[in-house]
N, C-alpha and C positions, 0 to 999 in steps of 0.2 A: 431630868426628864428631857430637857431641850437637847442635851448631848446625845441621848439615846435616839431621839427622833432624827437628828442630823445623821447619825451613823446608818440608820435604816434607809434614809433617802439616798445617801452616797452608795450604799450597797446595791440598791435598786437600779441606780443609774449605771453602775459598772456592769451589772448583769445585762441590762438592755443593750449597752454598747457591744459587749461580747457577742450577743445573739445577732446583732445587726451585722457584725463582721463575719460571722459564720454564714449568715444568709448570702452575703456577697460572694464568699469563697465558693459556695455550692450553688451558685446561680444556674438554674437549669436552662436559662435562655442563652447562655454563651454557646456559640456554635461548636460542634465537635470537630475534631481533627479530620481533615480529608483522608479517607481511608479506602482501601480496596476491599470491597465487600465480598469475601469468599463465600458467604452464605447470604443469598439474596433475600430470603425471608426475614432475616434479622434486621434489615434496613427498612422497616416499615414506618419510621417516623423520623423527623428531623432531630438530629442530636443523638440518635441511638448509636451504640457501639456494636459493630458487627461481631458475630460469633465466628471466629476463625478456626475452630477446632474440628469442624465437621469435614473439612477437606484437607488433604495433606498439602504442605507447602511445596511449591515448585523447587527444583534443585538450584543450588547456587550457580550463577553463571561463571563459565570459565573464560568468557570474553566480555569486554575488552581486557587486555592484560593490565597489570598493575601500572605500567608506564605506557600510556597511549602515545600514538604518533604526535609529533609536535605541531602538525598542520591541522589541528582540530578546528571545528566550525566556530565562527565568531558571531554569527547572527542567523536569524531564522525569520521567515514570514509565514504565519499561520493564516492561510487563505480560507476564510469561513463563508458561509452562505449570507452573512450580514456585512462582510467587509474584511479587510486585511488587518492583522495584528503583527507589528514588527517587534522582534525580540533581540535584545543584545544578550548573547550568551556569555557565561563565565567559565571558559575552559581552564583558566589558571586556578580557579577555586574548586571546581568540580569536574575534573577531566574525564573520569569514568562515566559520569552522568551525561555530560555533553556528548561524549562519543556514542553512548547508547541511544540517546535521543536522535542524533543525526543519522545513525545507522538505521534505526527503525523508520525514520522519515524518508530516507532515500532508497531503502530496500537493500542496502549493502550489508545489513546484519540479519542473520537467519533467526527466524522466530517460529513458534509453533501455533498454528491456527487452533484456537480453543473449540471451534465448532467441529472440526474433523480430526484433530490430533496430528495433522500432516505438517511437515516442515515447509516453511515458506522462505525461499531464497530469491532475491532480486525483486521482491514485491513489497512496496512500502506498507507498513502496518497502519499508519494514521489516515491514509486516504479514505474519504467518505465515512469516517467515524463521526460520532456526535459528542456534544457536551451533554453528558448524561446526568450530571448533578450540578445544580445552580442554586446558590443561596445569596440573596440580596445582602449587601453590606458585609459579605464574608469572602466568597470566592466562586470561581467557575471551574469545573473539573471535566476532563476529557481524557482521551488516549486509550479507551477500552475497545478492543476490536469487536466485543459483543454488544457494547452500548448499554450494558446493564449495571456496571460497577463491579461485576464479578470476573471479568476477563483480563487477560494479560498476555505476555509473549511466551509464556511457558518456562520462564526462568526468573531468578531474582538476583540482585546484586547489592553490594554494601552501600551504606550511607556515606556521604561526604559532607560532614557538617563543618563549615568554616566559621570560626569564632567571630569574625568580623562581618559576617553576613547574617542579619537578623530581620525578623518580620516587623520592622518599624515603620513601614510605609506601604501603600497599595502598589499593585501592578508588578508584584514579584512572581516569577515562575519557579515552581518547586515540584518535587516528586510526591505523589500520593503513596501511601503504604499501608500495611496492616500490622506494623510494628517495626522494631529496629532491623535494618538490613534486609528489607523485603521489597525493594524497589523493582519495578518491572517496566511497564509502558505508560501507566496512568500518571497524569500531571495535573496541576491546578495553577490558576492565576488568582492572586488575591485582589480584592477591591477595597481593602481597608487595612490599617495596621492590625496584625494578629499576633501579639507577643506570646500568647500561650502555645504557639507552635514552635517557638525557638528550641533548637536542639533536637527536634523530633522529625524534621523534614529537610531534605537537601534542597537548598536554593541554588539554582543553576542559571538564572537569567532574569531579565527585567524588561518590561514593555517600554519601548521608546517611541512607538508610533501606533496609532489606533486605539488609544485609551478609551475613546468614546465607543468603540465597538465592544470592548470588554465591559464597559458600563451598561451598554444596551443588552448584552447577553445576561448580565447579572440581574437585571430587573425584568427579565421576561417572565410571564406567568408560568407557574409550575404546579405539578400535582403534589399529593401528600408525600411522595418520595423525593421531592426536589427535582424531578425531571421536567424539563420544559414541555409545555403542552403541545408545542410545535417543534419538531426537530431542528436544531441548529447544527449544521454540518461543517466538519473540517474537510474541505475539499482536498487540500494537499498542504504539506508543510515544506516550504522551499528553504534549503540550507545554503549558506554562503561561507566558504572557507575563511 
């Protein structure tokens, strides 16, 4: 009888442990991956996954070429309405991504205005855009010319996942996307380690100055869609070769 009772207790404890592990694995409070919301209505709550099937994906970009010029940008300053954020870029790890970011920041890369469908040449995409999605203890996201999470440059390009670059610390600059090889103009900066993003987003830089500005943006009051109640503007992104 004692042996039977012991077996029952052990079985109960194993079941409880397995259930606890499952609960942790499916924790709904873990923030979702920063994504480009091609369907605005689907992003009506924190952690939701956007439905990307209602709009056709933009065409794959033919620029930059597979071998970008060797004089790629090495740093950037994101001038915001709250202060400056200085970025060290990683052109050796993500040359296509750095080239795209620098080209859109300076206006040397042609992009399509999602409002009009017209081509923009010589006009920086990032000027006077906003941080449209902010989640405390996770990340701040910007780079959308519409400011809604649904916009981009009218093209997409491939991921550049470097095995030795992982989301093991805060203040990493990476590309937002809506799945593999769907990078455009939207980017995010982490404010905490985010290991669940490893292998899913291209890391192409790191904040080396103005971390307090990033933290201030990350803790600003937001609405139910994670949009700041008061716009935080990217005035300009300055690029240094």
